[in-house]
C-alpha positions, 0 to 999 in steps of 0.5 A, spaced: 334 385 349 337 390 352 333 396 349 326 395 346 322 401 343 315 399 342 314 398 334 307 402 334 311 409 337 312 414 332 317 419 331 321 416 337 328 419 338 333 415 343 339 420 345 345 419 348 350 425 349 354 429 354 361 425 353 359 418 356 361 411 355 358 405 355 359 397 355 352 394 353 351 386 352 345 385 348 341 388 343 338 395 342 331 395 338 329 402 335 324 401 330 317 403 327 313 399 323 306 396 326 303 394 333 301 387 330 308 384 330 307 380 324 312 385 320 307 386 314 303 392 313 308 397 315 308 404 312 313 406 307 318 411 309 314 416 304 308 415 309 311 416 315 314 409 317 321 407 319 322 414 322 325 412 329 332 415 330 338 413 335 343 418 336 350 419 339 352 426 340 357 430 344 362 426 344 358 420 347 360 413 345 368 415 344 368 409 350 362 405 348 363 398 346 357 394 344 356 386 344 350 385 341 346 389 335 343 396 334 337 395 330 334 402 328 331 406 322 336 412 323 342 412 326 345 419 327 352 420 330 355 427 331 360 431 335 366 426 335 361 420 336 364 413 335 362 406 336 366 400 337 362 393 336 365 386 336 362 383 329 365 376 328 361 371 323 364 365 328 361 368 334 361 364 340 357 367 345 358 367 353 353 368 357 353 373 363 349 371 369 348 376 375 349 372 381 348 375 389 353 372 393 352 372 401 
């Protein structure tokens, strides 16, 4: 899990902007439901549930490549934003490890 938004937080707007590019390896999770983690008892859209937003704006994402998934209630792209994702049903995952060498 690369980015995780607390499920009990409401009306959260995660935003990347200003012409940046990213290479991410991991899942980004921005979903409003309930804090219990059961997945049951979530509010409907009309009652204020499912209202977190992930936004790429201002040319951000033009060089973005994602190895993983974006799980969000709402995805907003503006200003020539693009996302490149590797979507392979026969995925073979390499494990990236951080190593400290002396």
